[in-house]
C-alpha distance (Angstrom), angle and dihedral (degrees) to the residues before:
residue distance angle dihedral
X1 . . .
X2 3.83 . .
X3 3.82 90.5 .
X4 3.81 90.4 51.5
X5 3.82 90.9 48.4
X6 3.81 91.2 49.8
X7 3.80 90.3 49.1
X8 3.80 90.7 49.1
X9 3.83 92.0 49.1
X10 3.83 90.6 47.6
X11 3.81 90.8 50.6
X12 3.80 91.4 49.1
X13 3.83 91.1 50.0
X14 3.81 91.0 49.0
X15 3.82 91.3 47.1
X16 3.81 92.0 50.1
X17 3.82 90.7 47.3
X18 3.81 92.7 50.0
X19 3.78 89.5 46.4
X20 3.81 91.9 52.3
X21 3.81 92.1 47.0
X22 3.77 91.3 49.9
X23 3.83 90.8 47.9
X24 3.81 89.8 51.8
X25 3.81 91.6 51.2
X26 3.79 91.1 48.1
X27 3.79 91.4 47.6
X28 3.81 91.0 49.9
X29 3.81 91.6 48.0
X30 3.79 88.6 48.5
X31 3.81 91.3 49.9
X32 3.81 90.8 49.4
X33 3.79 90.2 51.2
X34 3.82 90.9 48.7
X35 3.82 92.6 48.7
X36 3.81 91.0 49.1
X37 3.82 90.0 47.7
X38 3.82 89.7 51.7
X39 3.81 90.6 51.7
X40 3.82 92.9 49.4
X41 3.83 92.1 43.8
X42 3.80 89.8 51.8
X43 3.84 93.7 49.1
X44 3.82 90.8 46.6
X45 3.82 91.2 50.2
X46 3.82 91.1 50.5
X47 3.80 89.9 47.1
X48 3.81 90.9 53.4
X49 3.80 93.5 44.3
X50 3.81 90.1 -122.9
X51 3.81 102.0 153.1
X52 3.82 93.5 -177.9
X53 3.81 91.5 53.5
X54 3.81 90.4 44.8
X55 3.79 92.8 51.8
X56 3.82 92.3 46.5
X57 3.81 86.2 68.4
X58 3.82 92.6 62.1
X59 3.79 131.3 83.4
X60 3.80 119.7 -111.3
X61 3.81 89.9 -146.0
X62 3.81 109.4 129.8
X63 3.83 89.0 -138.1
X64 3.81 92.0 58.7
X65 3.80 112.2 110.1
X66 3.78 132.3 -172.7
X67 3.81 124.6 -156.5
X68 3.78 109.8 -157.0
X69 3.79 132.5 -171.8
X70 3.81 91.4 -115.9
X71 3.80 136.4 72.2
X72 2.97 118.1 -65.7
X73 3.78 88.1 38.6
X74 3.84 100.1 -177.3
X75 3.80 113.4 67.2
X76 3.76 141.7 167.1
X77 3.80 120.2 -140.9
X78 3.82 95.8 -89.5
X79 3.82 91.4 50.6
X80 3.80 90.8 46.2
X81 3.81 89.6 54.7
X82 3.82 91.1 51.5
X83 3.82 91.3 47.9
X84 3.81 91.2 51.7
X85 3.81 93.1 46.6
X86 3.82 91.5 50.5
X87 3.79 92.0 46.3
X88 3.80 94.0 52.8
X89 3.82 90.5 47.8
X90 3.82 92.8 52.2
X91 3.81 100.3 46.6
X92 3.77 140.9 41.3
X93 3.77 139.6 -151.6
X94 3.82 91.5 29.3
X95 3.80 117.7 179.0
X96 3.79 129.7 178.9
X97 3.77 125.8 -163.7
X98 3.79 127.8 -179.1
X99 3.78 116.0 -142.9
X100 3.82 123.7 -149.7
X101 3.78 112.8 -33.1
X102 3.79 132.2 -141.9
X103 3.77 117.1 -164.2
X104 3.78 138.8 -176.1
X105 3.81 122.9 -172.5
X106 3.79 122.0 -169.2
X107 3.77 121.2 166.6
X108 3.81 110.1 -51.9
X109 3.82 95.0 -15.5
X110 3.78 131.2 77.2
X111 3.78 133.1 -179.7
X112 3.80 121.4 -152.3
X113 3.79 123.6 -175.3
X114 3.76 129.5 -177.1
X115 3.77 145.9 130.5
X116 3.78 117.9 -92.9
X117 3.79 120.5 -153.6
X118 3.81 115.3 -161.0
X119 3.79 125.7 -175.4
X120 3.81 127.1 -176.1
X121 3.76 146.0 145.8
X122 3.78 123.8 -115.2
X123 3.83 124.2 -134.7
X124 3.83 90.7 -82.3
X125 3.82 91.2 53.1
X126 3.80 94.6 -108.6
X127 3.84 111.7 147.6
X128 3.80 122.5 -122.9
X129 3.78 134.7 -173.4
X130 3.78 131.8 -168.4
X131 3.77 132.9 -178.0
X132 3.81 113.2 -159.4
X133 3.76 133.5 -174.1
X134 3.77 107.6 -124.0
X135 3.78 133.7 -164.5
X136 3.77 125.3 172.2
X137 3.78 130.5 -176.0
X138 3.77 112.2 -152.4
X139 3.76 124.8 -162.2
X140 3.77 127.6 -161.2
X141 3.80 106.5 -125.4
X142 3.79 119.9 -177.6
X143 3.82 89.4 -18.9
X144 3.82 95.0 -49.6
X145 3.81 127.3 104.1
X146 3.82 113.9 -129.2
X147 3.79 135.3 171.5
X148 3.81 105.4 -100.0
X149 3.80 98.1 170.7
X150 3.78 133.6 10.8
X151 3.75 135.7 -178.9
X152 3.82 125.4 -162.5
X153 3.77 119.9 -177.6
X154 3.77 139.9 160.8
X155 3.79 124.0 -144.0
X156 3.77 119.8 -116.2
X157 3.77 135.1 -144.7
X158 3.82 106.7 -115.2
X159 3.82 90.7 -154.5
X160 3.81 92.9 60.7
X161 3.80 102.6 18.7
X162 3.82 88.1 -131.1
X163 3.78 127.9 129.6
X164 3.78 117.4 -102.8
X165 3.78 104.7 -140.7
X166 3.80 100.5 176.5
X167 3.80 101.0 47.0
X168 3.80 117.5 144.5
X169 3.79 116.5 -136.1
């Protein structure tokens, strides 16, 4: 009887362990899906010029910081909103497209990196295009993934010191 009880206890422990491992994998897969959904929601909001939807993707944490490819390049959330509002007022036919994405999720942090291709027309109707390197750090806050840090940059030509806006990755 003792041997059967030990076997039963061992089986229960193994079953609980397998259950916990499988829950962890599901949770991680779920987090990855949520982080990817955040990224796509953010790109779609930029593409539509919906500043409210764009800003809903970002953390309200006062320590959150966003490095943009414009001057000033280091912004908090309120400054990022103003930058986006001014940009949409000064251009037309804006489109954003995220290129292939790499992602890593660990606990309550995630890192997403990609190339972003933006096209637009200036006030005179002249077309522009820009390919940026993009990295975002997302943080899970109160069960919701939000952009806590982002970094946009454009490569430069060392021979001229000028930005290369239409580089292909």
